C-alpha positions in Angstrom: -5.1 18.2 -16.2 -7.2 15.3 -17.2 -5.8 12.8 -19.7 -7.9 11.3 -22.5 -8.3 7.6 -22.9 -8.4 5.9 -26.3 -12.2 5.8 -26.1 -12.3 9.6 -25.6 -13.2 9.6 -21.9 -11.1 11.9 -19.7 -9.5 10.7 -16.5 -10.1 13.1 -13.6 -6.9 14.5 -11.9 -7.6 12.7 -8.6 -7.7 9.3 -10.4 -4.5 10.1 -12.1 -2.8 11.2 -8.9 -4.1 8.2 -7.0 -2.9 5.9 -9.8 0.6 7.5 -9.9 1.1 7.2 -6.2 -0.3 3.6 -6.1 2.0 2.6 -9.0 5.1 4.2 -7.3 4.4 2.4 -4.0 3.8 -0.9 -5.7 7.0 -0.6 -7.7 8.9 0.3 -4.6 7.4 -2.6 -2.7 8.3 -5.0 -5.4 11.9 -3.7 -5.6 12.1 -4.1 -1.8 10.8 -7.6 -2.0 13.3 -8.6 -4.7 16.2 -6.9 -2.9 15.4 -8.5 0.4 15.1 -11.9 -1.2 18.4 -11.4 -3.0 20.0 -10.4 0.3 18.6 -13.5 2.0 19.5 -15.8 -0.9 23.1 -14.5 -1.1 23.7 -14.5 2.6 24.1 -10.8 2.8 21.3 -10.8 5.4 21.3 -14.0 7.5 17.9 -15.6 8.3 16.5 -15.5 11.8 15.3 -19.1 11.3 17.5 -21.5 9.5 16.0 -22.6 6.1 16.5 -26.2 7.1 14.2 -25.8 10.1 11.3 -24.3 8.1 9.6 -27.6 7.1 9.4 -28.7 10.7 8.1 -25.3 11.8 5.5 -24.6 9.1 2.8 -26.8 10.6 3.0 -25.4 14.1 0.4 -23.2 15.7 1.6 -19.6 15.8 2.3 -19.5 19.5 4.5 -22.6 19.2 6.3 -21.2 16.1 7.0 -17.9 17.9 8.3 -19.7 21.0 10.6 -22.1 19.1 12.0 -19.5 16.8 12.1 -16.6 19.2 10.4 -14.5 16.6 8.3 -11.5 17.5 4.6 -11.0 16.9 2.9 -8.0 15.5 5.1 -5.0 14.6 8.1 -6.6 16.4 9.4 -7.7 13.0 10.7 -4.1 12.6 13.4 -4.9 15.1 14.5 -7.9 13.1 15.1 -6.2 9.7 18.7 -7.2 9.9 17.6 -10.8 9.2 16.8 -11.7 5.6 13.5 -13.5 6.4 12.2 -10.5 8.3 13.4 -7.9 5.7 10.9 -9.3 3.2 8.2 -8.2 5.5 9.2 -4.6 4.8 8.3 -5.0 1.1 5.0 -6.6 2.1 4.2 -3.8 4.5 5.0 -1.2 1.8 2.7 -3.0 -0.7 0.0 -3.2 1.9 0.3 0.5 2.7 0.4 1.9 -0.8 -3.2 2.9 -0.7 -2.6 5.1 2.4 -0.2 7.3 0.6 -2.4 7.4 -2.5 -5.4 8.4 -0.5 -3.5 11.1 1.3 -2.2 12.4 -2.0 -5.7 13.0 -3.4 -6.9 14.6 -0.2 -5.6 18.1 -1.1 -7.4 18.0 -4.5 -10.7 17.2 -2.9 -10.2 19.9 -0.2 -9.2 22.5 -2.8 -12.4 21.8 -4.8 -14.5 21.9 -1.6 -15.5 18.2 -2.0 -15.6 17.6 1.8 -17.5 14.3 1.5 -14.8 12.8 -0.7 -12.1 14.2 1.6 -13.9 12.8 4.7 -14.1 9.4 3.0 -10.4 9.4 2.2 -9.6 10.3 5.9 -12.0 7.6 7.1 -10.3 5.0 4.9 -6.9 6.0 6.1 -8.0 5.9 9.7 -9.6 2.5 9.3 -6.6 1.0 7.6 -4.3 2.5 10.3 -6.5 1.2 13.0 -6.5 -2.3 11.5 -2.7 -2.2 11.0 -2.1 -1.0 14.6 -3.2 -4.3 16.1 -5.3 -2.6 18.7 -8.5 -4.3 17.6 -6.8 -7.7 17.8 -5.6 -6.9 21.4 -9.2 -6.2 22.3 -10.3 -9.6 21.1 -8.0 -11.5 23.3 
């Protein structure tokens, strides 16, 4: 069902579905960011890197930072979610991935209407985002 805007233009169902999914993902990501910050600030989740050390570490090259903090690179942060400074990355990842869920949510609408080009474009975007997030391309570079 298309909704009508104040200027009289109707919003197609796929735009509404995409917007709903994007809004839900953005809200969940923001809630997760606030919750992880609160857990870090209250000490519920201890930091992996002491806050006092951050000023000395901020200017380091990534390799030196990782070596000195014993932090993990790439998707290794998933193993460190028990630490408050890594838990915030879950909210960032959720925000970054919102469009994937929204694209997959509109896919059935396009397929049901026989709009294979739009469906293929959605799948291509999902594949490209997943490829970029996988880190595989970075591993090829060096």
